[in-house]
C-alpha positions as CSV (number, residue, x, y, z in Angstrom):
1,M,106.4,207.6,127.8
2,D,107.5,204.2,129.3
3,K,104.8,202.1,130.8
4,K,105.1,201.3,134.4
5,K,106.8,197.9,134.9
6,K,104.4,195.2,136.0
7,I,105.5,193.7,139.3
8,R,105.7,189.9,139.0
9,K,106.3,187.1,141.5
10,G,110.0,187.3,142.5
11,D,110.2,191.1,142.0
12,Y,111.0,193.5,144.8
13,G,107.7,195.2,145.8
14,Y,105.6,192.0,145.2
15,I,104.1,191.9,148.6
16,Q,102.8,195.4,148.6
17,S,101.5,195.0,145.0
18,Q,99.7,191.8,145.9
19,K,98.0,193.3,148.9
20,K,96.4,195.9,146.7
21,K,95.5,193.5,143.9
22,R,94.0,190.8,146.2
23,V,91.8,193.4,148.0
24,L,90.5,194.5,144.6
25,Y,89.9,190.9,143.4
26,T,88.2,190.0,146.7
27,I,85.8,192.9,146.4
28,L,85.0,192.2,142.8
29,T,84.3,188.5,143.4
30,F,81.9,189.3,146.2
31,I,79.9,191.8,144.1
32,A,78.1,189.1,141.9
33,P,76.9,186.8,144.8
34,L,75.8,189.8,146.9
35,S,73.9,191.2,143.9
36,V,72.1,187.9,143.4
37,F,71.3,187.7,147.1
38,F,69.8,191.2,147.3
39,T,68.0,190.8,144.0
40,G,66.3,187.7,145.4
41,L,65.6,189.5,148.7
42,F,64.0,192.4,146.8
43,M,61.9,190.2,144.5
44,K,60.8,187.5,146.9
45,G,61.0,189.4,150.1
46,D,62.5,186.3,151.8
47,R,65.9,184.9,152.2
48,N,64.7,181.3,151.7
49,S,64.8,181.3,147.9
50,V,66.9,179.9,145.0
51,F,68.6,183.2,144.8
52,T,70.2,182.7,148.2
53,V,71.4,179.2,147.2
54,V,73.0,180.6,144.0
55,A,74.6,183.4,146.0
56,V,76.1,181.0,148.5
57,V,77.6,178.8,145.8
58,A,78.9,181.9,144.0
59,C,80.6,183.0,147.3
60,L,83.0,180.1,147.3
61,P,85.5,181.6,144.8
62,A,85.2,184.9,146.6
63,C,86.0,183.3,149.9
64,K,89.1,181.7,148.3
65,F,90.3,185.1,147.2
66,A,89.5,186.5,150.7
67,V,91.7,183.8,152.4
68,S,94.5,184.5,149.9
69,M,94.2,188.2,150.7
70,I,94.4,187.6,154.5
71,M,97.4,185.4,154.1
72,M,99.2,188.1,152.1
73,F,98.3,190.8,154.6
74,L,100.1,188.7,157.3
75,E,103.4,189.3,155.4
76,K,105.5,192.4,155.6
77,P,107.6,193.6,152.7
78,M,111.4,193.1,152.9
79,D,113.6,195.9,154.1
80,P,114.5,198.2,151.2
81,N,118.1,198.5,152.5
82,D,118.4,194.7,152.3
83,Y,117.1,194.8,148.8
84,E,119.7,197.5,147.7
85,A,122.5,195.5,149.3
86,I,121.5,192.3,147.6
87,E,121.2,194.0,144.2
88,K,124.9,195.1,144.5
89,H,126.0,191.5,145.0
90,K,123.8,189.4,142.8
91,K,125.6,190.3,139.6
92,G,124.3,187.9,136.9
93,L,122.8,185.4,139.2
94,V,119.2,184.3,138.8
95,C,117.7,186.0,141.9
96,A,114.3,186.7,143.3
97,Y,112.8,188.6,146.2
98,E,109.9,188.6,148.7
99,L,108.8,184.9,148.5
100,P,106.3,183.6,151.1
101,I,107.1,179.9,150.7
102,S,103.9,177.9,151.3
103,A,103.7,174.4,152.8
104,Y,100.9,172.4,154.3
105,E,102.4,172.8,157.8
106,K,103.5,176.4,157.8
107,Q,104.5,179.4,155.7
108,T,108.0,180.9,155.6
109,F,108.9,184.3,154.2
110,I,112.2,184.3,152.2
111,D,113.5,187.8,151.6
112,S,115.7,186.7,148.7
113,I,116.7,183.5,147.0
114,A,119.3,182.8,144.2
115,V,120.1,179.9,142.0
116,C,123.4,178.8,140.4
117,G,123.9,175.2,139.1
118,N,122.9,172.8,141.8
119,N,123.1,175.5,144.5
120,V,120.0,177.3,145.9
121,V,120.7,179.9,148.6
122,G,118.4,182.3,150.3
123,Y,118.1,184.8,153.1
124,T,115.3,185.3,155.6
125,S,115.2,188.3,158.0
126,R,112.3,186.7,160.0
127,E,113.8,185.5,163.4
128,K,111.1,182.9,164.0
129,S,111.6,181.2,160.6
130,D,112.1,177.4,160.8
131,I,115.1,177.3,158.5
132,P,115.7,173.5,158.5
133,F,112.0,173.0,157.6
134,V,112.0,175.4,154.7
135,E,115.3,174.2,153.4
136,K,114.0,170.6,153.3
137,H,110.7,171.6,151.8
138,I,112.3,173.5,148.9
139,Q,114.8,170.8,148.3
140,T,112.1,168.1,148.3
141,I,110.0,169.9,145.8
142,L,112.9,170.6,143.5
143,R,114.2,167.0,143.6
144,Q,110.7,165.8,142.9
145,N,110.9,167.9,139.7
146,G,114.3,166.4,138.7
147,Y,116.6,169.1,140.2
148,Y,119.1,167.5,142.6
149,V,120.2,170.7,144.3
150,T,121.3,171.6,147.8
151,V,119.4,174.4,149.6
152,K,120.9,176.7,152.2
153,I,119.0,179.6,153.8
154,F,120.9,182.2,155.8
155,R,119.6,184.2,158.7
156,R,122.3,186.8,158.5
157,L,122.4,189.1,155.5
158,P,126.3,189.4,155.3
159,D,126.5,185.6,155.1
160,Y,124.1,185.6,152.2
161,L,125.9,188.4,150.4
162,N,129.2,186.6,150.8
163,R,127.7,183.4,149.3
164,L,126.3,185.4,146.4
165,D,129.8,186.8,145.7
166,S,131.3,183.3,145.8
167,M,128.6,181.8,143.6
168,W,129.1,184.5,140.9
169,E,132.9,184.2,141.1
170,H,132.7,180.5,140.5
171,H,129.5,180.3,138.5
172,E,131.1,178.7,135.5
173,S,132.5,175.8,137.5
174,L,129.3,175.4,139.4
175,E,127.3,175.0,136.2
176,E,130.0,173.0,134.3
177,G,129.0,169.5,133.4
178,I,125.3,169.8,134.3
179,R,123.1,168.2,131.6
180,F,120.1,170.3,130.7
181,T,117.3,169.7,128.3
182,P,115.1,172.8,127.8
183,D,111.5,172.5,128.9
184,E,109.1,172.3,125.9
185,Q,106.6,174.4,127.9
186,Y,109.1,177.1,128.7
187,P,111.7,176.9,125.9
188,D,113.3,180.3,126.7
189,L,114.1,179.6,130.3
190,S,117.5,178.4,131.4
191,R,118.0,175.6,133.9
192,N,118.5,178.2,136.7
193,E,115.4,180.0,135.7
194,L,113.4,176.8,135.6
195,I,114.5,176.0,139.1
196,M,113.3,179.4,140.2
197,H,110.1,178.9,138.3
198,T,109.5,175.7,140.3
199,I,110.2,177.6,143.6
200,F,107.6,180.2,142.5
201,A,105.0,177.4,142.2
202,I,105.2,176.9,146.0
203,T,105.1,180.6,146.7
204,L,102.0,182.4,147.8
């Protein structure tokens, strides 16, 4: 019997999967400090003890998980119909789904993003998304990592699908002449995959 495929960042279903995982991680990380606190309360009969101090310090990682969990719960999964449509058009392109792009100023949900050569294109179904901001943010991060790409995020799915078709049709010319040295840390990743990996680094 085949094992169930593990859902990773960039896979469809990531948001729903992470909601469950982060709830579990948050509960587990709170168990230890709460156990210490109640142990101290039982033994000393008073909250003012070293046990309370230890419990408070131990809560810091748990609080971090809690914040991460809350941020993930603010996101909604992408429309499955959009996913199915994109799957039919991505062909052999490096493509990812359900990416909450995180920046200091704000967070932007990108339903899908694809990479080909020096072209990064994406699609967001969220009407309130600040597209110019997220385009500039992604481009800045990628250029800081040595990838001099252009970034275009579409608000309309048909426009994104058309761009995917065009990119795949011309993928050889889009990638022609680009010098690439494999990353020693990720020797099996292509340049397009490394660009996507860098995008993952700024994703919740």
